[in-house]
LOKE-479317 format. One line per 3 residues: number of its first residue (from 1); their letters; for each residue x, y, z of N, C-alpha, C. Coordinates in nm, 3 decimals. Each point is the difference from the previous one (the first is absolute). Example, Ala and Ser with C-alpha at 12.3 -4.5 7.8 and 13.67 -1.06 7.14 Angstrom:
BEGIN
1) AS) 1.319,-0.569,0.780,-0.089,0.119,0.000,0.090,0.120,0.000 | -0.035,0.105,-0.072,0.082,0.119,0.006,-0.077,0.109,0.073
END
This chain:
BEGIN
1) MTG) 0.084,-0.120,0.001,-0.084,0.119,-0.002,0.088,0.128,0.001 | -0.038,0.094,-0.080,0.078,0.126,-0.006,-0.067,0.106,0.086 | 0.083,0.083,0.063,-0.054,0.106,0.085,-0.060,0.114,-0.082
4) PCK) -0.072,0.087,0.066,-0.063,0.113,-0.069,0.100,0.098,-0.058 | 0.119,0.002,0.065,0.107,0.092,-0.048,0.061,-0.051,-0.130 | -0.009,-0.133,-0.021,0.059,-0.056,-0.123,-0.096,0.014,-0.117
7) DPK) -0.126,0.018,0.028,-0.099,0.010,-0.106,0.001,0.142,-0.059 | 0.034,0.016,-0.128,0.007,0.131,-0.063,-0.138,0.067,-0.004 | -0.104,-0.082,-0.021,-0.137,0.056,-0.004,-0.037,0.059,0.135
10) QRL) 0.037,-0.071,0.106,-0.031,0.047,0.136,0.072,0.131,0.028 | 0.126,0.006,-0.039,0.082,0.120,0.023,-0.058,0.116,-0.079 | -0.042,-0.025,-0.121,-0.055,0.107,-0.083,-0.131,0.052,0.060
13) FLA) -0.083,-0.092,0.046,-0.127,0.038,0.062,0.025,0.081,0.125 | 0.098,-0.040,0.078,0.031,0.069,0.125,0.049,0.142,-0.031 | 0.089,0.010,-0.098,0.056,0.130,-0.038,-0.111,0.091,-0.052
16) LAL) -0.092,-0.057,-0.081,-0.112,0.078,-0.054,-0.090,0.051,0.111 | -0.029,-0.086,0.097,-0.086,0.036,0.110,0.065,0.111,0.084 | 0.131,-0.013,0.019,0.072,0.100,0.076,-0.001,0.133,-0.071
19) LLT) 0.018,-0.003,-0.131,-0.001,0.123,-0.080,-0.139,0.066,0.006 | -0.102,-0.083,-0.009,-0.138,0.052,0.002,-0.031,0.067,0.133 | 0.032,-0.069,0.111,-0.027,0.056,0.131,0.085,0.124,0.023
22) GSC) 0.123,-0.003,-0.052,0.089,0.114,0.017,-0.051,0.122,-0.071 | -0.049,-0.016,-0.124,-0.053,0.114,-0.074,-0.124,0.054,0.068 | -0.083,-0.090,0.050,-0.123,0.044,0.068,0.035,0.077,0.126
25) FWR) 0.102,-0.048,0.071,0.043,0.064,0.125,0.051,0.142,-0.029 | 0.083,0.012,-0.105,0.056,0.130,-0.034,-0.108,0.095,-0.044 | -0.101,-0.053,-0.073,-0.109,0.083,-0.049,-0.079,0.061,0.115
28) TRR) -0.028,-0.086,0.102,-0.078,0.047,0.114,0.082,0.100,0.083 | 0.130,-0.024,0.007,0.086,0.088,0.078,0.009,0.137,-0.068 | 0.001,0.000,-0.131,0.012,0.126,-0.073,-0.130,0.082,0.012
31) LS) -0.112,-0.073,0.009,-0.129,0.069,0.009,-0.013,0.075,0.131 | 0.038,-0.068,0.110,-0.016,0.060,0.131,0.104,0.108,0.026
END
């Protein structure tokens, strides 16, 4: 069995989720 870190799809999904939450966070911070 391969770990989640070895799976390129999992890493891509994680990076995408992080980018999405990051952009949302910065947007809300800029608004306030």
